[in-house]
C-alpha positions in Angstrom: 0.1 0.1 0.0 2.9 2.5 0.9 4.4 1.8 -2.3 1.1 2.7 -4.5 0.9 5.9 -2.3 4.5 7.0 -2.9 4.0 5.8 -6.8 0.7 8.0 -7.0 2.3 11.1 -5.0 5.3 10.9 -7.6 3.0 10.9 -10.7 1.2 14.0 -9.2 4.1 15.6 -8.6 5.5 15.2 -12.0 2.5 16.3 -13.5 2.3 19.4 -11.1 6.0 20.1 -12.2 5.1 19.7 -16.0 1.8 21.9 -15.5 4.2 24.6 -13.8 6.6 24.4 -16.2 4.1 25.0 -19.0 2.2 27.8 -17.2 5.7 29.7 -16.5 6.6 29.0 -20.5 3.0 30.6 -21.6 3.2 33.3 -19.0 6.8 34.3 -20.2 5.6 34.1 -23.9 2.6 36.1 -23.3 4.6 38.9 -21.6 7.3 38.6 -24.6 4.4 39.2 -26.9 2.7 42.1 -25.2 6.3 43.6 -24.7 7.1 43.1 -28.3 3.9 44.0 -30.2 4.0 47.7 -29.3 7.5 47.9 -30.4 6.8 45.9 -33.7 3.6 48.3 -34.2 5.9 51.3 -33.8 8.5 49.8 -36.2 6.1 49.3 -38.9 4.4 52.8 -38.2 7.9 54.4 -38.3 8.8 52.5 -41.5 5.7 53.9 -43.5 6.2 57.4 -41.9 9.7 57.2 -43.6 8.2 56.0 -47.0 5.7 59.2 -46.7 8.4 61.6 -46.1 10.1 60.2 -49.1 
């Protein structure tokens, strides 16, 4: 019984760790996207303003 409980606990722990890693990764990706999107929009707008000036 003790072995089964330990195995179950290990599985739950691994799933939790994988879930935490995925959440961290998605949060990081989301933060990066939110950070880079305004920069990308600014760059595109700046590029077109340069074309308008020429």
